[in-house]
MOPAC internal coordinates of N, CA, C and O (Angstrom, degrees):
PM7 1SCF
backbone

  N    0.0000 0     0.00 0     0.00 0    0    0    0
  C    1.5009 1     0.00 0     0.00 0    1    0    0
  C    1.5885 1   106.37 1     0.00 0    2    1    0
  O    1.2310 1   124.79 1   -37.82 1    3    2    1
  N    1.2316 1   108.40 1   142.18 1    3    2    1
  C    1.5104 1   118.60 1   176.16 1    5    3    2
  C    1.6505 1   110.58 1   -95.57 1    6    5    3
  O    1.2310 1   122.71 1   -35.85 1    7    6    5
  N    1.2703 1   112.41 1   144.15 1    7    6    5
  C    1.4748 1   117.95 1   175.29 1    9    7    6
  C    1.4300 1   110.41 1   -91.10 1   10    9    7
  O    1.2310 1   116.15 1   -71.19 1   11   10    9
  N    1.2713 1   124.91 1   108.81 1   11   10    9
  C    1.4210 1   126.44 1   176.71 1   13   11   10
  C    1.5184 1   113.86 1  -103.29 1   14   13   11
  O    1.2310 1   122.66 1  -127.52 1   15   14   13
  N    1.3381 1   112.51 1    52.48 1   15   14   13
  C    1.4588 1   120.20 1   179.98 1   17   15   14
  C    1.5694 1   108.98 1   -57.69 1   18   17   15
  O    1.2310 1   120.91 1   -38.73 1   19   18   17
  N    1.2336 1   115.87 1   141.27 1   19   18   17
  C    1.4811 1   115.24 1   179.76 1   21   19   18
  C    1.5253 1   113.73 1   -71.04 1   22   21   19
  O    1.2310 1   122.69 1   -39.61 1   23   22   21
  N    1.3023 1   112.44 1   140.39 1   23   22   21
  C    1.4624 1   114.06 1   179.10 1   25   23   22
  C    1.5981 1   112.21 1   -65.39 1   26   25   23
  O    1.2310 1   124.61 1   -30.65 1   27   26   25
  N    1.3206 1   108.75 1   149.35 1   27   26   25
  C    1.5030 1   112.78 1   176.04 1   29   27   26
  C    1.5553 1   109.66 1   -58.90 1   30   29   27
  O    1.2310 1   121.87 1   -42.45 1   31   30   29
  N    1.2496 1   114.02 1   137.55 1   31   30   29
  C    1.4799 1   119.13 1   176.62 1   33   31   30
  C    1.5700 1   107.65 1  -119.73 1   34   33   31
  O    1.2310 1   121.54 1   -93.26 1   35   34   33
  N    1.2924 1   114.65 1    86.74 1   35   34   33
  C    1.4300 1   118.76 1  -174.47 1   37   35   34
  C    1.4430 1   114.63 1   -68.15 1   38   37   35
  O    1.2310 1   119.49 1   153.35 1   39   38   37
  N    1.3452 1   118.57 1   -26.65 1   39   38   37
  C    1.4289 1   118.30 1   174.72 1   41   39   38
  C    1.5822 1   115.32 1   -67.39 1   42   41   39
  O    1.2310 1   120.94 1   142.85 1   43   42   41
  N    1.3205 1   115.81 1   -37.15 1   43   42   41
  C    1.4396 1   120.66 1   172.21 1   45   43   42
  C    1.5304 1   109.81 1   -67.26 1   46   45   43
  O    1.2310 1   119.64 1   133.83 1   47   46   45
  N    1.3523 1   118.30 1   -46.17 1   47   46   45
  C    1.4379 1   119.43 1  -175.49 1   49   47   46
  C    1.5630 1   108.12 1   -68.63 1   50   49   47
  O    1.2310 1   117.32 1   153.66 1   51   50   49
  N    1.3327 1   122.70 1   -26.34 1   51   50   49
  C    1.4269 1   126.17 1   174.95 1   53   51   50
  C    1.6214 1   106.08 1   -66.53 1   54   53   51
  O    1.2310 1   122.30 1   126.84 1   55   54   53
  N    1.2386 1   113.20 1   -53.16 1   55   54   53
  C    1.5399 1   119.04 1  -176.47 1   57   55   54
  C    1.5086 1   108.51 1   -62.29 1   58   57   55
  O    1.2310 1   117.86 1   141.42 1   59   58   57
  N    1.3490 1   121.68 1   -38.58 1   59   58   57
  C    1.4277 1   122.66 1  -178.63 1   61   59   58
  C    1.6234 1   108.55 1   -70.49 1   62   61   59
  O    1.2310 1   119.33 1   141.40 1   63   62   61
  N    1.3489 1   118.88 1   -38.60 1   63   62   61
  C    1.3616 1   124.79 1   179.53 1   65   63   62
  C    1.5977 1   110.16 1   -63.20 1   66   65   63
  O    1.2310 1   121.20 1   131.93 1   67   66   65
  N    1.2891 1   115.30 1   -48.07 1   67   66   65
  C    1.3939 1   120.15 1  -178.06 1   69   67   66
  C    1.6260 1   111.23 1   -66.48 1   70   69   67
  O    1.2310 1   121.92 1   140.35 1   71   70   69
  N    1.3524 1   113.92 1   -39.65 1   71   70   69
  C    1.4083 1   117.27 1   175.98 1   73   71   70
  C    1.5587 1   112.69 1   -61.63 1   74   73   71
  O    1.2310 1   121.77 1   136.69 1   75   74   73
  N    1.2891 1   114.22 1   -43.31 1   75   74   73
  C    1.5154 1   118.04 1   177.54 1   77   75   74
  C    1.5225 1   109.16 1   -69.50 1   78   77   75
  O    1.2310 1   118.84 1   130.73 1   79   78   77
  N    1.2166 1   119.82 1   -49.27 1   79   78   77
  C    1.5776 1   118.46 1  -169.50 1   81   79   78
  C    1.5803 1   111.21 1   -79.56 1   82   81   79
  O    1.2310 1   120.10 1   143.91 1   83   82   81
  N    1.3818 1   117.41 1   -36.09 1   83   82   81
  C    1.4514 1   116.85 1  -177.35 1   85   83   82
  C    1.5361 1   110.03 1  -119.37 1   86   85   83
  O    1.2310 1   119.22 1  -169.88 1   87   86   85
  N    1.3103 1   119.10 1    10.12 1   87   86   85
  C    1.4839 1   121.05 1   172.98 1   89   87   86
  C    1.5220 1   112.31 1    61.20 1   90   89   87
  O    1.2310 1   120.31 1  -162.24 1   91   90   89
  N    1.3818 1   117.00 1    17.76 1   91   90   89
  C    1.4543 1   118.77 1  -179.42 1   93   91   90
  C    1.5674 1   107.66 1  -167.98 1   94   93   91
  O    1.2310 1   121.86 1   -26.11 1   95   94   93
  N    1.3264 1   114.04 1   153.89 1   95   94   93
  C    1.4465 1   118.88 1   168.86 1   97   95   94
  C    1.4861 1   110.41 1  -114.32 1   98   97   95
  O    1.2310 1   119.77 1  -171.75 1   99   98   97
  N    1.3339 1   118.04 1     8.25 1   99   98   97
  C    1.5021 1   126.82 1  -173.83 1  101   99   98
  C    1.5072 1   110.78 1   -52.38 1  102  101   99
  O    1.2310 1   119.64 1   143.89 1  103  102  101
  N    1.4032 1   118.30 1   -36.11 1  103  102  101
  C    1.4569 1   118.12 1  -175.21 1  105  103  102
  C    1.5359 1   112.29 1   -92.71 1  106  105  103
  O    1.2310 1   119.21 1  -166.80 1  107  106  105
  N    1.3049 1   119.12 1    13.20 1  107  106  105
  C    1.4762 1   123.61 1   176.59 1  109  107  106
  C    1.5326 1   110.02 1   -88.23 1  110  109  107
  O    1.2310 1   119.76 1   -45.10 1  111  110  109
  N    1.2727 1   118.07 1   134.90 1  111  110  109
  C    1.4360 1   121.45 1   177.59 1  113  111  110
  C    1.5343 1   107.77 1  -140.48 1  114  113  111
  O    1.2310 1   118.40 1   -41.29 1  115  114  113
  N    1.2583 1   120.66 1   138.71 1  115  114  113
  C    1.4659 1   126.71 1   170.01 1  117  115  114
  C    1.4678 1   107.24 1  -121.92 1  118  117  115
  O    1.2310 1   124.03 1   -56.03 1  119  118  117
  N    1.3923 1   109.88 1   123.97 1  119  118  117
  C    1.5042 1   120.04 1   173.69 1  121  119  118
  C    1.4648 1   107.49 1  -103.59 1  122  121  119
  O    1.2310 1   119.15 1   -42.27 1  123  122  121
  N    1.3406 1   119.23 1   137.73 1  123  122  121
  C    1.4716 1   118.33 1   173.58 1  125  123  122
  C    1.5774 1   110.56 1  -131.02 1  126  125  123
  O    1.2310 1   120.56 1   -32.98 1  127  126  125
  N    1.3003 1   116.53 1   147.02 1  127  126  125
  C    1.4146 1   123.49 1   172.76 1  129  127  126
  C    1.5363 1   113.21 1  -139.48 1  130  129  127
  O    1.2310 1   120.32 1   -20.50 1  131  130  129
  N    1.2383 1   117.00 1   159.50 1  131  130  129
  C    1.5126 1   115.98 1   177.34 1  133  131  130
  C    1.5067 1   107.03 1  -136.34 1  134  133  131
  O    1.2310 1   122.87 1   -25.77 1  135  134  133
  N    1.4325 1   112.10 1   154.23 1  135  134  133
  C    1.4581 1   118.01 1   177.22 1  137  135  134
  C    1.5300 1   103.68 1  -132.87 1  138  137  135
  O    1.2310 1   120.59 1   -12.24 1  139  138  137
  N    1.2635 1   116.47 1   167.76 1  139  138  137
  C    1.4257 1   124.67 1   175.10 1  141  139  138
  C    1.5713 1   113.43 1   101.99 1  142  141  139
  O    1.2310 1   122.39 1     8.13 1  143  142  141
  N    1.2978 1   113.02 1  -171.87 1  143  142  141
  C    1.4951 1   120.01 1  -179.75 1  145  143  142
  C    1.5371 1   109.66 1   -74.81 1  146  145  143
  O    1.2310 1   118.42 1   -24.58 1  147  146  145
  N    1.1821 1   120.62 1   155.42 1  147  146  145
  C    1.5081 1   129.87 1  -178.38 1  149  147  146
  C    1.5024 1   109.23 1   -51.73 1  150  149  147
  O    1.2310 1   120.86 1   132.59 1  151  150  149
  N    1.2789 1   115.97 1   -47.41 1  151  150  149
  C    1.4233 1   119.49 1  -179.69 1  153  151  150
  C    1.5255 1   119.20 1   -84.58 1  154  153  151
  O    1.2310 1   121.06 1  -176.30 1  155  154  153
  N    1.3908 1   115.58 1     3.70 1  155  154  153
  C    1.3541 1   124.73 1   178.46 1  157  155  154
  C    1.4005 1   116.34 1  -149.05 1  158  157  155
  O    1.2310 1   121.89 1  -125.95 1  159  158  157
  N    1.2769 1   113.99 1    54.05 1  159  158  157
  C    1.4734 1   122.14 1  -177.12 1  161  159  158
  C    1.5956 1   112.12 1   -67.60 1  162  161  159
  O    1.2310 1   121.78 1   -29.66 1  163  162  161
  N    1.2907 1   114.20 1   150.34 1  163  162  161
  C    1.4861 1   122.79 1   172.44 1  165  163  162
  C    1.5532 1   108.24 1  -121.62 1  166  165  163
  O    1.2310 1   120.72 1   -61.71 1  167  166  165
  N    1.3212 1   116.22 1   118.29 1  167  166  165
  C    1.4836 1   117.88 1  -171.55 1  169  167  166
  C    1.5438 1   107.78 1  -102.01 1  170  169  167
  O    1.2310 1   123.52 1   -32.32 1  171  170  169
  N    1.3945 1   110.86 1   147.68 1  171  170  169
  C    1.4369 1   122.92 1   173.57 1  173  171  170
  C    1.5594 1   102.87 1  -125.24 1  174  173  171
  O    1.2310 1   122.17 1   -46.66 1  175  174  173
  N    1.3614 1   113.45 1   133.34 1  175  174  173
  C    1.4408 1   118.44 1   173.66 1  177  175  174
  C    1.4984 1   106.86 1  -130.25 1  178  177  175
  O    1.2310 1   120.31 1   -42.68 1  179  178  177
  N    1.3350 1   117.01 1   137.32 1  179  178  177
  C    1.4354 1   124.70 1  -178.74 1  181  179  178
  C    1.5146 1   107.84 1  -120.27 1  182  181  179
  O    1.2310 1   119.06 1   -50.56 1  183  182  181
  N    1.3365 1   119.40 1   129.44 1  183  182  181
  C    1.4350 1   126.08 1   174.95 1  185  183  182
  C    1.5697 1   110.34 1   -97.73 1  186  185  183
  O    1.2310 1   121.32 1   -57.75 1  187  186  185
  N    1.2762 1   115.08 1   122.25 1  187  186  185
  C    1.4157 1   121.81 1   172.61 1  189  187  186
  C    1.5462 1   112.83 1  -112.29 1  190  189  187
  O    1.2310 1   121.25 1   -44.41 1  191  190  189
  N    1.3509 1   115.21 1   135.59 1  191  190  189
  C    1.4535 1   117.92 1   168.68 1  193  191  190
  C    1.4322 1   108.37 1  -124.81 1  194  193  191
  O    1.2310 1   118.32 1   -53.01 1  195  194  193
  N    1.3370 1   120.80 1   126.99 1  195  194  193
  C    1.4782 1   126.96 1  -176.68 1  197  195  194
  C    1.5537 1   109.62 1    52.56 1  198  197  195
  O    1.2310 1   121.25 1  -136.57 1  199  198  197
  N    1.3025 1   115.21 1    43.43 1  199  198  197
  C    1.4892 1   122.03 1   179.42 1  201  199  198
  C    1.5157 1   115.65 1    65.08 1  202  201  199
  O    1.2310 1   119.35 1  -163.03 1  203  202  201
  N    1.2865 1   118.84 1    16.97 1  203  202  201
  C    1.5086 1   124.29 1   179.81 1  205  203  202
  C    1.5850 1   106.29 1  -116.29 1  206  205  203
  O    1.2310 1   119.50 1   -49.71 1  207  206  205
  N    1.3047 1   118.56 1   130.29 1  207  206  205
  C    1.4260 1   121.37 1   177.41 1  209  207  206
  C    1.4483 1   109.67 1   -73.48 1  210  209  207
  O    1.2310 1   120.99 1   -52.48 1  211  210  209
  N    1.3705 1   115.71 1   127.52 1  211  210  209
  C    1.4962 1   122.31 1   176.83 1  213  211  210
  C    1.5679 1   114.10 1  -119.78 1  214  213  211
  O    1.2310 1   120.79 1   169.19 1  215  214  213
  N    1.3666 1   116.09 1   -10.81 1  215  214  213
  C    1.3772 1   117.85 1   178.57 1  217  215  214
  C    1.5334 1   114.13 1  -155.90 1  218  217  215
  O    1.2310 1   118.72 1   -26.43 1  219  218  217
  N    1.2574 1   120.04 1   153.57 1  219  218  217
  C    1.5715 1   123.83 1   177.39 1  221  219  218
  C    1.4864 1   105.49 1  -150.03 1  222  221  219
  O    1.2310 1   121.36 1   -52.76 1  223  222  221
  N    1.3472 1   115.01 1   127.24 1  223  222  221
  C    1.4126 1   120.05 1   177.52 1  225  223  222
  C    1.5270 1   108.99 1  -129.72 1  226  225  223
  O    1.2310 1   121.93 1   -25.80 1  227  226  225
  N    1.3553 1   113.91 1   154.20 1  227  226  225
  C    1.4334 1   120.92 1   174.83 1  229  227  226
  C    1.5353 1   107.99 1  -133.86 1  230  229  227
  O    1.2310 1   122.99 1   -30.45 1  231  230  229
  N    1.3675 1   111.88 1   149.55 1  231  230  229
  C    1.4844 1   116.12 1   179.27 1  233  231  230
  C    1.4755 1   112.00 1  -171.41 1  234  233  231
  O    1.2310 1   119.81 1    -4.53 1  235  234  233
  N    1.3206 1   117.96 1   175.47 1  235  234  233
  C    1.3678 1   123.91 1  -177.25 1  237  235  234
  C    1.5866 1   110.42 1   -79.64 1  238  237  235
  O    1.2310 1   120.57 1   160.31 1  239  238  237
  N    1.3481 1   116.52 1   -19.69 1  239  238  237
  C    1.4218 1   124.72 1   176.92 1  241  239  238
  C    1.5871 1   110.57 1  -120.21 1  242  241  239
  O    1.2310 1   119.38 1   -31.08 1  243  242  241
  N    1.2252 1   118.80 1   148.92 1  243  242  241
  C    1.5010 1   121.82 1   175.52 1  245  243  242
  C    1.5749 1   107.56 1   -60.09 1  246  245  243
  O    1.2310 1   120.95 1   139.73 1  247  246  245
  N    1.3264 1   115.79 1   -40.27 1  247  246  245
  C    1.4294 1   119.53 1  -178.27 1  249  247  246
  C    1.5694 1   114.95 1   -62.24 1  250  249  247
  O    1.2310 1   121.97 1   136.81 1  251  250  249
  N    1.3320 1   113.83 1   -43.19 1  251  250  249
  C    1.4891 1   118.48 1   176.72 1  253  251  250
  C    1.4492 1   113.16 1   -68.05 1  254  253  251
  O    1.2310 1   119.83 1   143.94 1  255  254  253
  N    1.3610 1   117.93 1   -36.06 1  255  254  253
  C    1.4390 1   123.70 1  -179.76 1  257  255  254
  C    1.6106 1   107.59 1   -65.38 1  258  257  255
  O    1.2310 1   124.25 1   137.50 1  259  258  257
  N    1.3659 1   109.45 1   -42.50 1  259  258  257
  C    1.4882 1   114.96 1  -178.28 1  261  259  258
  C    1.6351 1   109.45 1   -65.01 1  262  261  259
  O    1.2310 1   121.51 1   137.03 1  263  262  261
  N    1.2390 1   114.72 1   -42.97 1  263  262  261
  C    1.4261 1   116.05 1  -178.04 1  265  263  262
  C    1.5635 1   113.86 1   -62.32 1  266  265  263
  O    1.2310 1   120.75 1   139.71 1  267  266  265
  N    1.3510 1   116.16 1   -40.29 1  267  266  265
  C    1.3952 1   122.17 1   175.55 1  269  267  266
  C    1.4954 1   113.26 1   -65.03 1  270  269  267
  O    1.2310 1   119.04 1   137.02 1  271  270  269
  N    1.3216 1   119.43 1   -42.98 1  271  270  269
  C    1.4484 1   122.21 1   178.64 1  273  271  270
  C    1.5413 1   110.05 1   -67.20 1  274  273  271
  O    1.2310 1   119.90 1   142.44 1  275  274  273
  N    1.3590 1   117.79 1   -37.56 1  275  274  273
  C    1.4252 1   120.49 1  -177.83 1  277  275  274
  C    1.5890 1   109.16 1   -72.39 1  278  277  275
  O    1.2310 1   119.86 1   145.60 1  279  278  277
  N    1.2516 1   117.87 1   -34.40 1  279  278  277
  C    1.5013 1   122.68 1   176.64 1  281  279  278
  C    1.5846 1   109.94 1   -63.73 1  282  281  279
  O    1.2310 1   121.78 1   135.39 1  283  282  281
  N    1.3445 1   114.20 1   -44.61 1  283  282  281
  C    1.4663 1   116.52 1  -179.25 1  285  283  282
  C    1.5503 1   108.91 1   -67.74 1  286  285  283
  O    1.2310 1   121.91 1   138.24 1  287  286  285
  N    1.3627 1   113.94 1   -41.76 1  287  286  285
  C    1.4652 1   116.56 1  -178.40 1  289  287  286
  C    1.5631 1   113.05 1   -65.13 1  290  289  287
  O    1.2310 1   121.99 1   140.29 1  291  290  289
  N    1.3043 1   113.80 1   -39.71 1  291  290  289
  C    1.4980 1   116.82 1  -179.53 1  293  291  290
  C    1.5228 1   106.47 1   -67.13 1  294  293  291
  O    1.2310 1   116.85 1   137.77 1  295  294  293
  N    1.2824 1   123.59 1   -42.23 1  295  294  293
  C    1.5087 1   123.50 1   177.28 1  297  295  294
  C    1.4832 1   111.08 1   -58.41 1  298  297  295
  O    1.2310 1   120.38 1   137.03 1  299  298  297
  N    1.3472 1   116.88 1   -42.97 1  299  298  297
  C    1.4248 1   120.09 1  -179.15 1  301  299  298
  C    1.4844 1   111.87 1   -68.25 1  302  301  299
  O    1.2310 1   118.52 1   135.68 1  303  302  301
  N    1.2884 1   120.43 1   -44.32 1  303  302  301
  C    1.4464 1   122.99 1  -177.56 1  305  303  302
  C    1.5083 1   113.71 1   -72.56 1  306  305  303
  O    1.2310 1   121.15 1   162.81 1  307  306  305
  N    1.2921 1   115.41 1   -17.19 1  307  306  305
  C    1.5186 1   118.00 1   177.02 1  309  307  306
  C    1.4939 1   114.63 1   -77.26 1  310  309  307
  O    1.2310 1   122.10 1   164.97 1  311  310  309
  N    1.3202 1   113.59 1   -15.03 1  311  310  309
  C    1.5131 1   121.10 1   179.24 1  313  311  310
  C    1.5113 1   110.45 1   -64.69 1  314  313  311
  O    1.2310 1   118.62 1   -44.48 1  315  314  313
  N    1.2544 1   120.24 1   135.52 1  315  314  313
  C    1.4773 1   124.39 1   174.83 1  317  315  314
  C    1.5306 1   116.41 1   -50.89 1  318  317  315
  O    1.2310 1   121.45 1   -55.37 1  319  318  317
  N    1.2858 1   114.83 1   124.63 1  319  318  317
  C    1.5329 1   121.81 1   175.32 1  321  319  318
  C    1.4798 1   113.51 1    87.18 1  322  321  319
  O    1.2310 1   121.38 1  -175.69 1  323  322  321
  N    1.3408 1   114.97 1     4.31 1  323  322  321
  C    1.4973 1   121.09 1  -178.96 1  325  323  322
  C    1.5651 1   108.81 1   -94.25 1  326  325  323
  O    1.2310 1   120.19 1   -41.04 1  327  326  325
  N    1.3684 1   117.25 1   138.96 1  327  326  325
  C    1.4110 1   120.86 1   175.10 1  329  327  326
  C    1.4521 1   119.33 1    85.11 1  330  329  327
  O    1.2310 1   120.15 1  -178.43 1  331  330  329
  N    1.3751 1   117.31 1     1.57 1  331  330  329
  C    1.4618 1   121.53 1  -173.66 1  333  331  330
  C    1.4084 1   112.27 1   -18.58 1  334  333  331
  O    1.2310 1   120.10 1   180.00 1  335  334  333

């Protein structure tokens, strides 16, 4: 038997965490940009919460860069006293 465990979805986890802790995701913003040739783009995604950068991710796809940035932001925002 194969284990088809769902992949971690850090963007969803980040949204759920913010909804639970701050009762809103209104202050969450994700900015994305790409560089390189059209057939070989390199993506950068930055996660902001209340206009403060909490995570930055890079990858060959926008989705992978988003997941990395959201994972970093989630870990940062889960620290005590962060994100008041």
